[in-house]
C-alpha positions in Angstrom: 17.2 20.6 10.9 17.1 17.8 8.3 20.0 17.1 6.1 18.4 16.5 2.7 21.1 14.1 1.7 19.8 11.7 4.3 16.5 11.7 2.4 17.8 10.8 -1.1 18.2 7.5 -2.8 19.8 7.2 -6.3 20.4 4.6 -8.9 22.4 4.5 -12.1 21.1 1.1 -13.4 19.8 0.8 -16.9 18.9 -2.9 -17.3 15.3 -4.2 -17.6 15.5 -5.4 -14.0 16.7 -1.9 -12.9 13.8 -0.2 -14.7 11.3 -2.6 -13.0 12.8 -2.2 -9.5 13.1 1.6 -9.8 9.5 2.0 -10.8 8.7 0.9 -7.2 11.7 2.3 -5.4 11.4 5.8 -6.9 7.6 5.9 -6.6 5.9 9.3 -6.0 2.3 10.0 -5.1 -0.2 11.9 -3.0 -2.9 9.5 -2.1 -5.1 10.2 -5.1 -2.5 8.9 -7.5 0.7 6.9 -7.5 3.3 7.6 -10.2 5.9 4.9 -10.9 9.5 6.0 -10.9 10.2 5.7 -14.6 11.8 8.2 -17.0 9.8 10.8 -19.0 10.1 8.9 -22.3 9.0 5.5 -20.8 7.2 3.2 -23.1 4.8 0.4 -22.3 7.6 -2.2 -21.8 9.0 0.0 -19.0 5.7 -0.4 -17.0 4.9 3.3 -16.7 1.9 3.8 -14.5 -0.2 6.5 -12.9 -2.5 4.5 -10.7 -5.7 6.2 -9.5 -7.0 5.4 -6.0 -10.4 3.6 -6.0 -10.9 3.5 -9.8 -11.2 -0.1 -11.2 -12.0 -1.8 -14.5 -12.6 -5.3 -15.7 -11.5 -6.5 -19.2 -12.9 -9.7 -20.6 -12.2 -12.8 -18.5 -9.0 -11.3 -17.0 -8.6 -10.0 -13.4 -10.3 -6.8 -12.4 -7.7 -4.2 -11.5 -7.1 -0.5 -10.9 -7.0 1.8 -13.9 -3.6 3.0 -15.2 -4.3 6.6 -16.4 -3.0 8.0 -19.6 0.3 9.8 -19.0 0.1 13.6 -19.2 3.9 14.1 -18.7 5.2 12.0 -21.6 8.3 13.7 -23.1 10.6 12.2 -25.7 13.8 14.1 -27.0 14.6 13.8 -30.7 18.1 15.2 -31.2 19.2 15.8 -34.8 16.5 13.4 -35.9 17.6 10.7 -33.4 15.0 9.7 -30.7 17.0 9.1 -27.5 15.9 7.1 -24.5 17.6 6.2 -21.2 19.5 3.0 -21.6 19.8 3.1 -25.4 23.1 2.8 -27.2 23.6 6.5 -27.1 23.4 6.8 -23.3 26.6 7.7 -21.6 25.2 8.7 -18.2 22.0 8.0 -16.4 21.0 8.6 -12.8 17.6 8.6 -11.1 17.0 10.0 -7.7 14.2 10.2 -5.2 14.1 12.8 -2.4 11.6 11.1 0.0 11.5 14.1 2.3 9.4 15.9 -0.3 8.4 13.1 -2.7 10.4 14.6 -5.6 11.7 12.3 -8.4 14.6 13.5 -10.6 16.6 12.2 -13.4 19.9 13.2 -15.2 20.7 11.6 -18.5 23.3 12.4 -21.2 23.5 11.0 -24.7 26.5 11.0 -27.1 25.3 11.7 -30.6 26.8 9.7 -33.5 30.0 10.8 -35.2 31.2 12.5 -32.0 28.8 15.4 -32.6 28.6 16.1 -28.9 26.3 15.4 -26.0 22.7 16.3 -25.2 21.7 16.3 -21.5 18.3 16.4 -19.8 17.6 17.0 -16.2 14.0 16.8 -14.8 12.2 17.0 -11.5 8.8 15.6 -11.0 6.2 15.3 -8.2 2.6 14.6 -7.5 1.3 17.7 -5.7 0.4 16.9 -2.1 -2.1 19.8 -1.8 -3.7 19.8 -5.2 -3.9 16.0 -5.5 -5.1 16.0 -9.1 -1.9 17.8 -10.3 1.4 16.4 -11.6 4.3 18.8 -12.0 7.6 18.5 -14.0 10.5 20.9 -14.5 12.5 19.9 -17.7 15.9 21.3 -18.5 17.7 20.6 -21.8 21.3 21.5 -22.7 23.8 20.5 -25.3 27.6 21.0 -25.8 27.0 21.6 -29.5 24.5 23.6 -31.6 21.7 21.2 -32.5 18.1 20.9 -33.3 15.9 19.4 -30.6 12.4 18.2 -31.3 10.5 17.5 -28.1 7.6 15.1 -28.5 5.4 16.0 -25.5 1.9 15.2 -24.7 -0.6 12.6 -23.3 0.4 9.0 -23.9 -2.4 6.4 -23.5 -0.3 3.5 -24.9 0.5 2.4 -21.3 0.8 -1.2 -20.1 -1.9 -3.0 -18.2 -1.4 -6.3 -16.5 -5.0 -7.3 -17.4 -6.3 -4.6 -19.8 -6.9 -2.6 -21.7 -9.2 -0.5 -19.5 -9.9 2.7 -21.4 -11.7 3.5 -24.7 -13.8 6.2 -26.4 -10.8 8.5 -26.7 -11.3 12.1 -27.7 -8.6 14.7 -27.8 -8.2 18.5 -28.3 -5.8 21.3 -27.9 -5.9 24.8 -26.4 -3.7 28.0 -26.3 -1.6 27.5 -29.5 -1.4 23.8 -28.9 0.5 24.3 -25.7 -2.4 22.6 -23.7 -3.5 19.2 -24.8 -6.6 17.4 -23.6 -7.7 13.8 -23.7 -11.0 12.3 -22.5 -11.9 8.7 -22.3 -14.1 6.2 -20.5 -13.4 3.0 -18.6 -14.7 0.0 -20.5 -16.6 -1.8 -17.8 -18.7 1.0 -16.2 -18.1 3.8 -18.7 -16.7 6.1 -16.1 -15.4 9.3 -17.8 -11.8 10.3 -17.2 -10.2 13.6 -18.3 -6.4 14.1 -18.6 -4.8 17.4 -19.5 -1.2 18.3 -20.2 0.3 21.8 -20.4 3.7 22.8 -21.9 5.0 26.1 -20.4 8.3 27.3 -21.8 10.7 29.5 -19.7 13.1 30.4 -22.5 15.2 33.5 -23.0 15.5 34.3 -26.7 19.3 34.5 -26.4 19.4 30.9 -25.3 17.9 29.5 -28.5 18.0 30.3 -32.2 14.6 31.5 -33.3 12.9 30.5 -30.0 10.3 27.8 -30.8 10.2 27.4 -34.5 7.0 25.5 -34.7 4.6 23.5 -32.6 2.7 20.7 -34.4 0.0 18.7 -32.7 -0.6 15.2 -33.8 -3.2 12.6 -32.9 -1.4 9.3 -32.9 -2.5 5.8 -32.1 -1.0 6.1 -28.6 -2.3 9.5 -27.7 -2.1 13.2 -28.5 1.3 14.9 -28.8 2.8 18.3 -29.6 6.2 18.4 -31.5 8.1 21.4 -30.2 11.1 22.2 -32.4 14.0 24.1 -30.7 17.4 25.1 -32.2 19.8 25.0 -29.3 22.9 27.1 -29.2 26.2 25.5 -28.2 26.3 25.0 -24.4 22.9 26.7 -24.0 20.2 25.4 -21.6 16.5 25.8 -21.9 13.9 25.1 -19.2 10.2 24.5 -19.4 7.5 23.1 -17.2 4.9 20.4 -17.8 1.7 20.2 -15.8 -0.7 17.3 -15.8 -4.2 17.1 -14.4 -6.3 14.0 -14.0 -10.0 13.8 -12.9 -12.7 11.2 -13.2 -16.4 11.8 -12.7 -16.1 9.9 -9.5 -14.3 13.0 -8.3 -16.4 15.7 -9.9 -19.4 15.9 -12.2 -17.5 17.6 -15.0 -14.0 16.1 -15.1 -13.0 18.0 -18.2 -13.8 21.3 -16.8 -12.1 20.5 -13.5 -9.0 19.3 -15.3 -8.8 22.5 -17.4 -9.4 24.7 -14.4 -6.6 22.8 -12.5 -4.2 23.3 -15.4 -4.9 27.0 -15.8 -4.5 27.5 -12.0 -1.2 25.7 -12.1 0.1 27.9 -14.9 -1.0 31.0 -13.0 0.6 29.9 -9.8 3.8 28.8 -11.4 6.4 26.2 -10.5 8.0 28.0 -7.5 4.7 28.7 -5.7 3.4 25.2 -6.4 6.6 23.7 -5.0 6.2 25.8 -1.8 2.7 24.6 -1.1 3.7 21.0 -2.0 6.7 21.1 0.5 4.6 22.9 3.1 2.1 20.0 3.1 5.0 17.5 3.5 6.5 19.6 6.3 3.2 19.3 8.2 3.1 15.6 7.6 6.6 15.0 8.9 5.9 17.3 11.9 3.4 14.8 13.2 4.5 11.6 11.5 8.2 11.4 11.7 10.2 9.1 13.9 13.7 10.2 14.9 16.2 7.5 15.8 19.5 8.5 17.4 22.4 6.0 17.1 21.5 4.2 14.0 21.6 6.1 10.7 20.7 3.1 8.5 17.6 2.3 10.6 16.6 5.9 10.6 16.9 6.1 6.8 14.9 2.8 6.2 12.2 3.8 8.7 11.7 7.2 7.2 11.6 5.7 3.7 8.9 3.3 4.9 6.8 6.1 6.4 7.2 8.1 3.1 5.6 5.2 1.3 2.7 5.1 3.7 2.0 8.8 3.2 2.3 8.9 -0.6 -0.6 6.3 -0.8 -2.7 7.7 2.1 -6.1 8.8 0.7 -6.2 12.0 2.7 -8.4 13.6 0.1 -11.2 11.2 0.9 -11.7 12.7 4.4 -13.6 15.6 2.9 -15.8 13.4 0.8 -18.6 10.9 1.3 -16.6 8.2 -0.4 -14.2 6.6 2.0 -11.1 4.9 0.5 -8.6 2.5 2.0 -5.0 1.4 1.1 -4.4 -1.5 -1.3 -1.9 -4.3 -0.5 0.6 -2.9 -3.1 -0.4 0.7 -2.5 -0.5 2.7 -5.7 2.7 1.2 -7.2 0.9 -0.7 -9.9 -1.9 -3.2 -10.7 -0.5 -6.1 -8.8 -2.9 -8.0 -6.5 -5.7 -6.3 -8.5 -5.3 -3.0 -6.5 -7.3 -4.7 -3.8 -7.5 -4.0 -0.1 -6.5 -6.9 2.1 -6.2 -7.4 5.9 -2.9 -5.6 5.6 -4.6 -2.3 6.1 -6.4 -3.1 9.3 -3.6 -5.1 11.0 -0.4 -3.4 9.7 -1.1 0.0 8.2 -3.9 1.5 10.3 -2.0 1.5 13.6 0.4 4.1 12.3 -2.3 6.4 11.1 -4.4 5.8 14.2 -1.4 7.2 16.2 -0.6 10.2 14.0 -3.8 11.0 12.0 -6.8 9.2 13.5 -9.3 10.8 11.1 -7.6 8.8 8.3 -7.8 5.6 10.3 -11.5 6.3 10.6 -11.7 6.4 6.8 -10.4 2.9 6.6 -13.3 1.8 8.9 -15.8 3.8 6.9 -14.5 2.1 3.8 -15.5 -1.2 5.4 -18.8 0.1 6.5 -19.5 1.3 2.9 -18.5 -2.1 1.5 -20.6 -4.1 4.1 -23.3 -4.9 1.5 -20.6 -6.6 -0.6 -19.5 -8.6 2.5 -23.1 -9.7 3.0 -23.4 -10.7 -0.6 -20.3 -12.9 -0.3 -21.5 -14.6 2.9 -24.8 -15.4 1.1 -23.0 -16.7 -1.9 -21.4 -19.4 0.3 -24.6 -20.1 2.1 -23.8 -18.2 5.3 -25.4 -15.3 7.1 -23.9 -12.0 8.1 -20.8 -10.4 6.6 -17.9 -12.3 5.1 -15.5 -9.6 3.9 -13.7 -9.9 0.7 -10.2 -11.2 0.8 -9.3 -8.9 -2.0 -11.7 -5.9 -1.7 -12.3 -3.3 -4.4 -14.7 -0.4 -4.4 -18.0 -2.3 -3.8 -16.7 -4.8 -1.3 -17.3 -7.8 -3.6 -14.4 -10.2 -3.7 -11.9 -9.7 -6.5 -10.0 -12.8 -5.4 -10.1 -15.5 -8.1 -10.2 -19.2 -7.5 -6.9 -19.6 -9.3 -4.2 -17.2 -7.8 -1.0 -18.8 -8.9 0.2 -20.6 -12.0 2.1 -23.9 -12.1 5.6 -23.2 -13.4 5.9 -26.6 -15.0 2.5 -27.0 -16.7 1.6 -23.3 -17.1 -1.8 -24.1 -15.8 -3.6 -22.1 -13.1 -3.6 -23.7 -9.6 -6.8 -23.8 -7.5 -6.3 -21.9 -4.3 -8.7 -21.2 -1.5 -7.8 -17.7 -0.3 -11.2 -16.3 -1.3 -13.2 -19.1 0.2 -11.4 -20.0 3.4 -9.5 -17.0 4.8 -12.5 -16.1 7.0 -10.3 -14.3 9.6 -10.6 -11.2 7.3 -14.0 -10.3 9.0 -12.4 -10.7 12.4 -9.4 -8.5 11.3 -11.8 -5.7 10.4 -13.5 -5.9 13.8 -10.1 -6.0 15.6 -9.2 -2.8 13.9 -12.4 -1.1 14.9 -11.8 -2.1 18.5 -8.3 -0.6 18.4 -9.7 2.6 17.0 -12.3 2.8 19.8 -9.8 2.0 22.5 -7.6 4.9 21.4 -10.1 7.5 20.3 -13.1 6.7 22.5 -15.2 7.8 19.5 -18.7 6.2 19.9 -19.9 8.1 16.9 -18.2 5.8 14.4 -19.8 2.8 16.0 -23.2 4.5 15.5 -22.4 5.4 11.9 -22.4 1.7 11.0 -19.3 0.2 12.7 -21.3 -1.6 15.3 -23.7 -3.0 12.7 -20.6 -4.3 10.9 -19.4 -6.0 14.1 -22.7 -7.7 14.7 -23.0 -8.9 11.1 -19.4 -10.3 11.3 -20.3 -12.1 14.5 -23.4 -13.4 12.7 -21.3 -14.8 9.9 -19.0 -16.6 12.3 -22.0 -18.0 14.2 -23.3 -19.5 10.9 -19.8 -20.9 10.1 -19.1 -22.7 13.3 -19.3 -26.5 13.8 -20.5 -28.1 17.0 -18.6 -31.2 17.9 -20.9 -33.6 19.9 -17.8 -35.6 20.8 -15.9 -32.7 22.4 -19.0 -30.7 23.3 -17.6 -27.5 21.9 -17.8 -25.2 18.9 -15.0 -25.5 16.5 -13.9 -23.7 13.3 -13.2 -26.1 10.4 -11.9 -25.8 6.9 -10.0 -22.5 7.0 -6.7 -20.8 6.1 -4.9 -18.8 8.7 -2.2 -16.2 7.9 0.1 -19.1 6.8 -1.2 -19.6 3.3 1.0 -22.7 2.6 -1.5 -24.8 4.5 -5.0 -24.6 3.1 -8.2 -25.9 4.5 -7.1 -26.8 8.0 -9.2 -27.2 11.1 -9.0 -25.0 14.3 -6.3 -22.7 13.2 -5.3 -21.1 16.5 -5.1 -17.5 15.1 -8.5 -17.8 13.4 -10.3 -19.3 16.5 -8.8 -16.6 18.8 -9.8 -13.8 16.4 -13.4 -15.1 16.1 -13.8 -15.3 19.9 -12.5 -11.7 20.1 -15.3 -10.7 17.7 -17.9 -12.2 20.0 -16.3 -10.5 23.0 -16.2 -7.1 21.2 -19.8 -7.4 20.1 -21.0 -8.2 23.6 -19.0 -5.4 25.2 -20.3 -2.8 22.8 -23.8 -3.9 23.2 -23.3 -3.6 27.0 -21.8 -0.1 26.6 -24.8 1.1 24.5 -27.3 -0.5 26.8 -26.0 1.8 29.4 -25.3 4.9 27.3 -27.9 4.8 24.5 -30.4 2.0 25.0 -32.7 3.3 22.3 -29.9 3.1 19.7 -28.8 -0.4 20.5 -32.4 -1.8 20.8 -33.3 -0.2 17.5 -30.2 -1.7 15.8 -30.8 -5.2 17.2 -34.4 -5.1 16.1 -33.6 -3.6 12.7 -31.0 -6.4 11.8 -32.9 -9.1 13.7 -30.0 -9.9 16.0 -31.8 -10.9 19.1 -31.7 -14.6 18.6 -28.1 -14.4 17.4 -27.2 -12.6 20.6 -28.5 -15.4 22.7 -26.8 -17.9 20.6 -23.5 -16.0 20.7 -23.6 -15.9 24.5 -24.0 -19.6 24.5 -21.3 -20.3 22.0 -18.8 -18.3 24.0 -19.2 -20.7 26.9 -18.3 -23.7 24.8 -15.9 -22.2 22.2 -12.6 -23.9 21.4 -9.3 -22.0 21.4 -6.2 -24.1 21.1 -4.1 -24.0 24.2 -0.3 -24.5 24.9 0.9 -28.1 25.3 3.2 -29.2 28.1 6.1 -27.5 26.3 4.1 -24.2 26.1 3.7 -24.5 22.4 0.4 -23.8 20.7 -0.3 -26.1 17.7 -1.0 -23.9 14.7 -3.9 -26.1 13.6 -5.2 -29.6 14.2 -2.6 -32.1 13.0 0.2 -29.6 12.4 2.6 -31.4 14.7 2.1 -34.6 12.7 3.5 -33.0 9.6 7.1 -33.7 8.5 9.4 -31.7 10.8 12.2 -30.6 8.5 14.4 -27.6 7.9 13.9 -24.7 5.6 17.0 -25.7 3.7 15.5 -29.2 3.2 12.3 -27.8 1.7 14.2 -25.3 -0.4 16.4 -28.1 -1.8 13.3 -29.8 -3.2 12.5 -26.9 -5.5 12.9 -27.7 -9.2 12.3 -24.1 -10.2 13.0 -21.0 -8.1 9.5 -19.6 -9.0 7.6 -22.6 -7.7 4.8 -21.8 -5.3 5.4 -23.5 -2.0 1.8 -24.0 -1.0 -1.5 -25.4 -2.4 -2.0 -29.1 -2.8 1.3 -30.0 -4.4 3.7 -27.4 -3.0 7.0 -28.4 -1.4 5.9 -27.0 2.0 2.4 -28.3 2.2 3.1 -31.6 3.9 5.8 -30.1 6.2 5.8 -27.8 9.2 7.4 -25.1 7.2 5.1 -22.1 7.1 4.9 -19.0 4.9 4.6 -16.4 7.6 3.9 -15.7 11.3 0.7 -17.4 12.3 0.6 -18.4 16.0 3.2 -15.7 16.5 0.8 -13.1 15.1 -1.9 -14.3 17.5 0.5 -14.0 20.5 1.5 -10.5 19.3 -2.0 -9.3 18.9 -3.2 -10.7 22.2 0.0 -10.3 24.2 -1.7 -9.6 27.5 -3.4 -13.1 27.3 -0.2 -15.1 27.4 2.9 -15.3 29.6 6.4 -14.4 28.6 7.3 -18.1 28.8 4.6 -19.1 26.3 5.6 -16.3 24.0 9.3 -17.4 24.0 8.5 -21.1 23.6 6.4 -20.4 20.5 8.9 -17.9 19.2 11.7 -20.4 19.5 9.6 -23.2 17.9 8.1 -21.4 14.9 10.8 -19.0 13.7 13.1 -21.7 12.4 10.1 -23.2 10.6 9.1 -19.9 8.9 10.1 -19.0 5.4 9.1 -15.4 5.8 7.6 -15.5 2.3 5.5 -12.5 3.1 6.4 -8.9 4.0 3.9 -9.3 6.9 6.0 -11.8 8.7 9.2 -10.4 10.1 7.6 -7.6 12.0 5.4 -10.0 14.0 8.5 -12.0 15.1 10.3 -8.7 16.0 7.3 -7.5 18.1 7.0 -10.8 20.0 10.8 -10.9 20.6 10.5 -7.4 22.1 7.7 -8.7 24.3 10.1 -11.4 25.6 12.9 -8.9 26.3 15.1 -9.7 23.4 15.2 -6.5 21.3 18.6 -7.3 19.9 17.3 -10.6 18.5 14.4 -8.6 17.0 16.6 -6.0 15.4 17.4 -8.0 12.2 13.7 -8.7 11.7 13.0 -5.0 12.0 15.7 -4.1 9.4 14.3 -6.8 7.1 10.9 -5.2 7.3 12.1 -1.6 7.1 14.4 -2.0 4.2 12.1 -4.1 2.0 11.3 -1.3 -0.5 14.4 0.8 -0.2 16.5 -2.2 -1.3 13.8 -3.8 -3.6 14.8 -7.2 -2.3 11.5 -9.1 -2.2 9.5 -11.7 -4.0 8.4 -10.7 -7.5 6.6 -13.9 -8.5 4.1 -16.5 -7.0 4.4 -19.3 -9.5 4.4 -17.4 -12.8 2.2 -14.6 -11.5 4.0 -11.2 -11.0 3.4 -9.9 -7.5 5.9 -7.1 -7.5 5.3 -3.6 -6.1 5.7 -1.7 -2.9 4.9 -3.2 0.5 2.7 -0.9 2.6 2.1 -3.6 5.2 5.9 -4.0 5.6 6.2 -0.2 5.9 3.5 -0.2 8.6 5.2 -3.1 10.3 8.5 -1.2 10.5 6.7 1.5 12.5 5.0 -1.1 14.7 8.3 -2.7 15.5 10.1 0.6 16.2 7.3 2.2 18.3 5.3 -0.7 19.8 8.2 -3.1 19.9 11.4 -1.2 20.8 9.7 1.8 22.6 7.0 -0.4 24.2 4.3 2.1 23.3 0.7 1.2 24.1 -2.6 2.8 25.3 -4.1 1.5 28.5 -7.2 3.1 30.1 -6.8 6.1 27.8 -3.3 6.7 29.0 0.0 6.4 27.1 2.3 3.6 28.4 5.9 3.3 27.5 8.2 0.3 28.3 11.7 1.1 26.9 13.5 -1.8 25.3 15.7 -0.1 22.7 18.3 -2.1 20.8 21.8 -2.0 22.2 23.2 0.7 19.9 20.1 3.0 19.8 20.4 6.1 22.0 16.9 7.4 21.9 13.7 7.5 19.8 11.4 10.5 19.4 7.9 10.3 17.9 4.4 11.8 18.1 1.0 10.3 18.9 -2.4 11.8 19.0 -4.7 10.7 21.8 -8.2 12.0 22.2 -7.4 14.9 19.9 -4.2 15.9 21.8 -0.8 15.6 20.2 2.0 14.2 22.5 5.7 14.3 21.7 7.4 11.2 23.3 11.2 10.7 23.7 12.3 7.2 24.7 15.7 6.6 26.2 17.3 3.4 27.4 15.6 3.3 30.8 13.1 6.1 30.8 11.1 8.5 28.7 9.7 12.0 28.5 6.2 13.0 27.4 5.2 16.5 26.3 1.9 17.8 25.1 2.3 19.7 21.9 -1.3 20.7 21.1 
């Protein structure tokens, strides 16, 4: 049995910083939409957002980003002609809570009316329905310790804040059923994609609780949306409850979004709050049955890890499995418009492994997303004069790169700074291939390769073949002018991680060609002929014989890139002391870290973690000891890589603080919010996935070898045992890891 108190987080903060942080910390969602944890009366400055997965828009010369839907749950209390909002001068109590067992946000706020006239209190509960993913549900309870008149302004607010908007126009509104159901249709500005938003007000009043029930309901079209004004005369110490249901559809989802939204609203009213809550919780129960990790001996780690897994599930696009449109997970999930709502390498390297273990069909969707965006990757390669597929560093729905040439702003001049993330982080194509190989190793599903994944692999290999440089002096193929995972050092040569990943692409391509030559020669011959890969295959086989991968020196340390050891070798504190502004960006041409060995995040360490069977424990430890003091951990992707490698070297207790740093990143909200002057706040799905990686692959030593589960227990000192589930070849296994052994049980 679960103790629900173990699944709750609360906050009483009312400052602007608290509002910003809690928008992320108290996030709810269901994979189709993410709803920031703001109060019901939130205005644009509070950054309210209902972000829709896979729907983007471009405004003017600003960054292209996900669409922030109009808010169908907006509710403002006007008590005796005074509009009251959380944190205003009338607020005497305010608390917000998230139950992350079931993804339910709640708030409790009280206001003291002027002249000691008494208090008005509101309590609400809200969730994004996990079964009916287009549906939002709120239960709203009002009470007062005096008799007073309450006017509830409720409806659809489209005066929401965009980072780079506005994104919606052509608004049209209407009302149904005595103005208790409001509708708003609009279109995105770039592609004219229709969007329909409906809101229903459903009272649950007893006439004895109010004077004259609802006196009047006026519907008003205002500049910021369409609203109904419900006037209620409350008796002293009376309480009234009502429900608000919101539905959101675009014509990407259905051909008639207005009809679909109206049908969803009518169905929600018919089912009612109690039945809707049961189906919502039932879906979460199924998710936790397969996806939970139970830690005994460490309540704080348990809480942080479960909260991390919650954040993965609330952004997981489960609904796309039944459609022909595959979706992936953006770097900031559905917590806002940061990073343009784009898909990075985070999904393949840090997020996908969890879903591959517990819901492989969703991991397959991430691969299908890349298959569907392959044309965009080919366009990008051609743009730079290369062949094959160069995947977007920041990928949106078409696979074309949303990454700009200027990603940070100088804090001193206010001018944008040229960065080369889009141009030079070529390892992204190799990351995609690495993820496909992981999927095949665990599922043995050749069908996905035939659906387009193998073509993707070959086109990625072709891109790298066209990118390589042959050094006549060294008689080898090298990789010049790139950025590895460490973004503080741009345009370097022979980044060890990048070179190793590229070679793995060539190996993977050759291995799969060999597999299909034996199992389905007609398919592979047809594919090679169709994409004209025969000459590339011969070239690739030659390249592999003369390809350069940096090797350990006599100390066992692998140089991160050519010339790295010649950079200034100084401490993190030294570099930090050179900052003139805490928001300075450390990298690019003039950053404080650029000319030093201080790196942003795990780079060589990531390579050693991903290819741990290729390196000895001594080499792993030597590089761990060398690079960790030189790592700023300026990315949520970093700490888990160090933790994993530490576990590989038998030092789980050393790894534990890095695990905690990863697992608690969103529950505490302690993370970077700015790169230069650019806001980069939001949740951290890669960190959430990294927490699971560390707990299961690191501390439990879980891996799949030859289609069999392998466990090497290396739990932290104070952990008693860990229980989790994995699905292998369609069979669910329940695994319990103890200090020195483990048990494995087939569930289904």
